[in-house]
C-alpha positions in Angstrom: -2.9 -11.5 15.5 -3.3 -8.0 15.2 -4.2 -6.4 12.5 -3.0 -2.5 12.8 -5.1 -0.5 9.6 -3.4 2.8 9.2 -5.5 5.4 7.2 -3.2 8.2 6.3 -5.5 11.0 5.5 -4.6 14.3 3.5 -4.6 18.2 4.6 -7.5 18.6 2.4 -9.4 15.9 2.5 -11.6 13.7 4.7 -13.1 10.4 4.6 -16.3 9.9 2.2 -19.3 8.0 3.8 -18.3 5.3 0.6 -15.2 4.5 2.1 -16.3 5.0 6.0 -18.9 2.1 4.3 -16.6 0.3 3.1 -14.0 -0.4 5.8 -17.3 -1.2 8.2 -17.2 -4.6 5.9 -13.1 -4.6 5.5 -13.1 -5.5 9.3 -15.5 -8.2 9.1 -13.8 -10.5 7.1 -10.0 -9.6 9.3 -9.5 -12.8 11.3 -8.3 -11.9 14.8 -8.2 -8.5 16.4 -7.6 -4.8 14.7 -7.6 -1.6 15.5 -8.1 1.3 13.2 -6.1 4.5 13.5 -6.6 7.8 11.1 -3.4 9.5 10.7 -4.4 13.8 9.9 -2.4 16.7 9.0 1.3 15.0 7.9 3.3 14.7 4.4 2.4 10.8 3.9 5.5 9.6 4.1 5.4 11.2 8.0 2.0 9.4 8.4 3.5 6.6 7.6 6.5 6.3 9.7 3.8 7.6 12.6 1.8 4.8 11.5 4.5 1.9 12.2 5.4 3.7 15.4 1.9 3.0 16.4 1.6 -0.7 15.2 4.5 -1.4 17.3 3.2 0.1 20.6 -0.1 -1.5 19.7 2.2 -5.0 19.0 0.3 -5.5 15.9 1.5 -8.7 13.6 0.7 -6.4 10.4 -0.1 -2.9 9.3 -2.4 -2.3 6.3 -2.0 1.2 4.8 -5.7 1.9 3.8 -5.4 6.0 2.1 -8.9 7.8 2.5 -8.9 8.0 -1.4 -8.5 4.3 -1.9 -12.5 2.0 -1.6 -11.0 -1.3 -2.2 -13.5 -3.6 -4.6 -13.5 -6.9 -2.2 -14.6 -6.3 1.2 -12.1 -9.3 2.0 -9.1 -7.1 0.1 -7.1 -7.6 4.4 -8.0 -11.3 4.2 -7.3 -11.9 0.1 -3.9 -9.9 1.0 -2.6 -12.0 4.2 -3.3 -15.4 2.5 -0.5 -14.7 0.7 2.1 -15.2 3.8 4.6 -12.8 2.3 6.1 -9.8 3.7 4.9 -7.1 1.8 1.9 -7.3 -0.2 0.2 -4.4 -1.9 -3.7 -4.8 -3.4 -4.2 -3.4 -7.6 -6.2 -0.1 -7.1 -6.7 2.6 -10.0 -5.1 5.5 -10.0 -6.2 9.1 -10.4 -5.2 9.7 -13.5 -6.1 11.7 -15.8 -3.6 12.4 -18.3 -3.4 8.7 -19.4 -6.0 7.4 -21.7 -6.1 3.2 -20.0 -6.0 4.4 -16.3 -3.1 2.3 -14.7 -2.9 0.2 -11.7 -0.7 1.0 -8.6 1.8 -1.5 -8.9 4.7 -1.0 -11.6 8.4 -3.1 -13.3 11.2 -2.0 -14.6 11.1 -1.4 -17.9 15.1 -1.6 -18.7 14.5 -0.4 -22.7 12.8 2.5 -21.7 15.0 2.7 -18.4 12.4 3.9 -16.7 9.3 2.5 -14.3 6.4 1.5 -16.1 2.3 1.2 -14.3 0.7 -1.9 -15.3 -2.4 -1.8 -17.1 -4.8 -4.1 -16.9 -3.3 -5.7 -20.2 0.2 -6.6 -18.5 -1.5 -8.7 -16.0 -2.3 -13.1 -17.6 -5.9 -13.9 -17.2 -6.4 -15.5 -14.2 -3.3 -14.6 -12.1 -4.0 -13.0 -8.8 -0.4 -12.9 -7.7 2.2 -11.4 -9.7 5.7 -9.9 -9.1 5.7 -6.5 -9.0 9.1 -4.4 -8.8 6.4 -1.7 -6.7 3.3 -0.5 -6.0 1.4 2.8 -3.9 0.7 1.4 -0.6 -2.8 2.7 -0.9 -3.8 -0.1 -0.5 -0.5 -2.3 1.1 -0.7 -5.6 4.3 3.2 -5.1 5.7 4.6 -7.6 8.3 5.9 -5.7 11.2 8.7 -7.9 10.6 9.7 -5.8 8.1 10.6 -3.3 9.9 12.8 -5.3 11.9 15.2 -4.8 9.0 15.2 -1.8 8.0 17.0 1.4 8.5 14.7 4.4 9.7 13.2 6.6 7.8 11.1 3.6 6.1 9.1 5.6 3.8 11.4 8.9 3.8 10.1 10.8 0.1 13.5 11.9 -1.9 13.4 14.2 -5.6 15.0 12.0 -8.1 16.4 13.4 -10.3 16.2 9.8 -12.7 12.7 8.6 -13.3 11.8 7.9 -9.9 9.4 4.6 -8.8 5.6 5.4 -8.8 4.5 5.4 -5.5 5.9 4.8 -1.7 7.4 1.5 -1.6 10.3 2.0 -3.5 12.8 2.1 -0.5 11.2 -1.8 0.3 12.3 -2.3 -3.2 15.6 -1.0 -2.6 16.1 -2.5 0.9 15.5 -6.3 -0.9 12.1 -7.0 -0.6 10.5 -8.2 -3.6 6.7 -7.3 -3.7 3.9 -8.7 -4.6 
């Protein structure tokens, strides 16, 4: 088994020492081979598209997106996501929003009463649950089985501006194609 760790880096930021140390710990828990690819100088959607192409060229079984501004809480985060054996698994990480009193997580559900997506908060997650169905999530900490991309047309991560309340994060395209996220 092979995992490509794709690291999109924005134009204005780099990789922090804290992030680099966490990556060194993360890879120790990956069963099998891994390769890290840092993609810098592109918009996030283009960087993710390019990452999938690299993962295909390297014959990876999984692609693990780890954004340069996301530091997982657990050293075994990749292994924890793999254990579910699902095509798409988003890890939970805190968003950097200063306008919210309760910092939301990177996952969300559709709220039919408000006809909008809503970020989940700690109160939304039942005590003791480790896997919850979601309607989408940020791809900053996300494991995707490469077979998913055999079933989707490119572009996989096309970023569009919607006139309605768009799903936050980047996994909405996967959700639109019928892939449930967890």
